C-alpha positions in Angstrom: 112.9 204.8 72.9 110.7 201.9 72.2 112.7 201.1 69.0 115.8 200.4 71.2 117.0 196.8 71.5 117.6 195.6 75.1 120.3 193.4 76.4 118.2 190.3 75.7 117.9 191.4 72.0 114.2 192.3 72.3 112.3 195.6 71.9 112.0 197.7 75.0 108.6 197.4 76.7 106.6 200.6 77.3 106.6 200.0 81.1 110.5 199.9 81.0 110.6 203.0 78.8 108.3 204.9 81.2 110.3 203.9 84.3 113.4 205.3 82.6 111.5 208.4 81.6 110.4 209.0 85.2 114.1 208.9 86.3 115.0 211.4 83.5 112.3 213.7 84.5 113.5 213.7 88.1 117.1 214.5 86.9 115.8 217.4 84.8 113.7 218.8 87.6 116.7 218.7 90.0 119.0 220.3 87.3 116.4 223.1 86.8 116.2 223.7 90.6 120.0 223.9 90.8 119.9 226.4 87.9 122.0 224.0 85.7 119.5 224.3 82.9 117.4 227.3 82.0 114.1 225.5 81.5 112.5 222.4 83.0 111.3 220.5 80.0 110.2 217.4 82.0 106.4 218.2 81.9 106.6 218.2 78.1 108.0 214.7 77.9 105.2 212.2 77.3 105.0 208.6 78.5 104.7 205.8 76.0 101.4 204.1 75.7 101.4 200.7 77.4 99.6 198.1 75.3 97.3 195.7 77.1 99.0 192.4 76.4 98.1 189.1 77.7 100.4 187.7 80.3 100.4 183.9 80.1 100.7 182.0 83.3 100.4 178.5 84.7 97.7 177.3 87.1 98.9 175.6 90.4 97.9 172.2 89.0 100.1 172.9 85.9 103.1 173.9 88.1 102.6 170.6 90.0 102.6 168.7 86.7 105.9 170.3 85.7 107.3 169.5 89.1 106.6 165.8 88.5 107.8 165.8 84.8 111.4 165.0 84.0 113.4 167.6 82.0 116.3 166.8 79.7 118.3 169.4 81.6 117.6 169.2 85.3 119.0 172.7 86.0 116.4 174.2 83.7 113.6 172.5 85.6 115.0 173.6 89.0 115.5 177.2 87.8 111.9 177.3 86.4 110.3 176.0 89.5 112.4 178.3 91.5 111.0 181.2 89.5 107.5 180.0 90.1 108.2 180.0 93.9 110.1 183.3 94.0 109.1 185.4 90.9 112.8 185.9 90.1 113.7 186.8 86.5 115.9 184.4 84.6 118.7 187.0 84.4 118.8 187.1 88.2 118.5 183.3 88.6 121.6 182.9 86.4 123.6 185.5 88.4 122.5 184.1 91.8 125.5 183.1 93.9 125.7 181.1 97.0 127.0 184.1 98.9 123.6 185.8 98.1 121.8 183.1 100.1 121.9 184.4 103.7 120.1 184.1 107.0 117.5 186.8 107.5 116.8 188.7 110.8 114.0 186.3 111.5 116.3 183.3 111.2 114.9 182.2 107.9 116.8 182.0 104.6 116.8 185.0 102.2 118.3 186.1 98.9 120.3 189.4 99.0 120.3 190.5 95.4 120.8 193.5 93.0 118.5 192.9 90.0 120.2 193.0 86.6 117.3 194.8 84.9 116.5 197.6 87.3 119.6 197.6 89.6 117.3 197.3 92.5 118.8 196.0 95.8 116.5 193.7 97.7 116.5 191.0 100.5 113.8 188.5 99.6 112.7 185.6 101.8 113.1 182.0 100.5 110.6 179.2 101.4 112.0 175.8 102.3 110.8 174.4 99.0 112.6 177.2 97.0 115.8 176.7 98.9 115.6 172.9 98.3 115.6 173.6 94.5 119.0 175.2 94.9 120.5 171.9 95.9 123.4 171.3 98.3 125.1 174.5 99.4 128.3 175.1 97.6 130.2 178.1 96.2 129.8 180.2 93.1 126.7 180.0 90.9 123.7 178.5 92.6 122.1 177.0 89.5 125.4 175.8 88.1 125.6 175.7 84.3 122.4 177.6 83.8 122.5 179.9 80.8 119.9 181.6 78.5 121.1 179.4 75.7 119.7 176.3 77.4 116.1 177.5 77.3 115.3 177.0 73.6 116.9 173.5 73.8 114.9 172.1 76.7 112.1 174.3 77.9 109.5 173.7 75.2 109.9 169.9 75.2 109.7 169.8 79.0 106.4 171.8 79.0 105.0 169.7 76.2 105.9 166.5 78.1 103.9 167.8 81.1 100.8 168.0 78.8 100.7 171.8 78.8 99.7 173.4 75.5 100.0 177.0 76.5 102.8 179.1 74.9 105.1 179.3 77.9 108.4 181.3 78.0 110.6 181.4 81.1 109.2 184.8 82.0 105.8 183.3 82.3 107.0 181.6 85.5 107.4 185.1 87.0 103.8 185.9 85.9 102.7 182.6 87.4 104.3 183.5 90.8 102.5 186.9 90.8 99.1 185.5 89.7 99.1 182.6 92.2 100.1 184.8 95.0 97.2 187.2 94.3 94.8 184.3 93.9 96.0 183.0 97.3 95.1 186.4 98.9 98.6 188.0 99.2 98.3 191.8 99.0 99.4 193.7 95.9 102.0 195.8 97.8 103.8 192.7 99.2 103.8 191.1 95.7 105.2 194.3 94.2 108.1 194.3 96.7 108.8 190.6 96.1 108.9 191.2 92.3 111.1 194.3 93.0 108.8 196.5 91.0 109.5 200.2 91.4 105.8 201.1 91.2 102.8 199.2 92.5 101.0 200.2 89.3 103.2 197.8 87.4 101.9 194.9 89.6 98.3 196.0 89.1 98.0 194.1 85.8 98.1 190.8 87.7 95.2 191.9 89.8 93.2 192.4 86.6 94.1 188.8 85.5 92.9 187.4 88.9 89.7 189.4 88.6 89.1 187.8 85.2 89.6 184.4 86.8 87.1 185.2 89.5 84.6 186.3 86.9 85.0 183.0 85.1 84.7 181.1 88.4 81.4 182.9 89.1 80.0 181.7 85.8 80.9 178.0 86.4 77.8 177.3 88.4 74.5 177.8 86.6 70.9 176.8 87.2 70.1 176.6 83.5 
């Protein structure tokens, strides 16, 4: 399954493969209980090994630098900062429509979305800053003209102009959101729901990153 090519023309990640496998196992178990198949083979299906890969992210100061740095394509900048403030994937930012921006039960603004990757339906709150990045309310696409094709044309130069030397892809803005939320004290369960993860274990990797940052911070002060 890991050799499959996804819709974004990349190899399927182990975490995605395992999520799909869990759904298949559930279907096989139900089919066996309904006597539609003679044997439940689900227990024999093994999960893919998830590699421990580094998730690059920006510090809060770096995000602020980007916010104050002009971009050759303003919609790319707005979409990127929106991702930093919401954790939304680029695929869902592109698909976001003004009709998806609604008032929540508490009177605040929310996004009512169905994610493209996992088909998860969610109502996610929007901060005033995140809403301001959407611009003046209109109809149709919120980030008008935003496409995947714009990223290689403008993203790298914008990040370089801000003096940031890290290798940052658009998905790193999602990592940035999760890491900064954890560092600020937001609990893992809430972040998992905001990221529309189907399993809190998927979000746990960000906690490990924050623990590494705390360790480095503890070593900054020395009496030697």
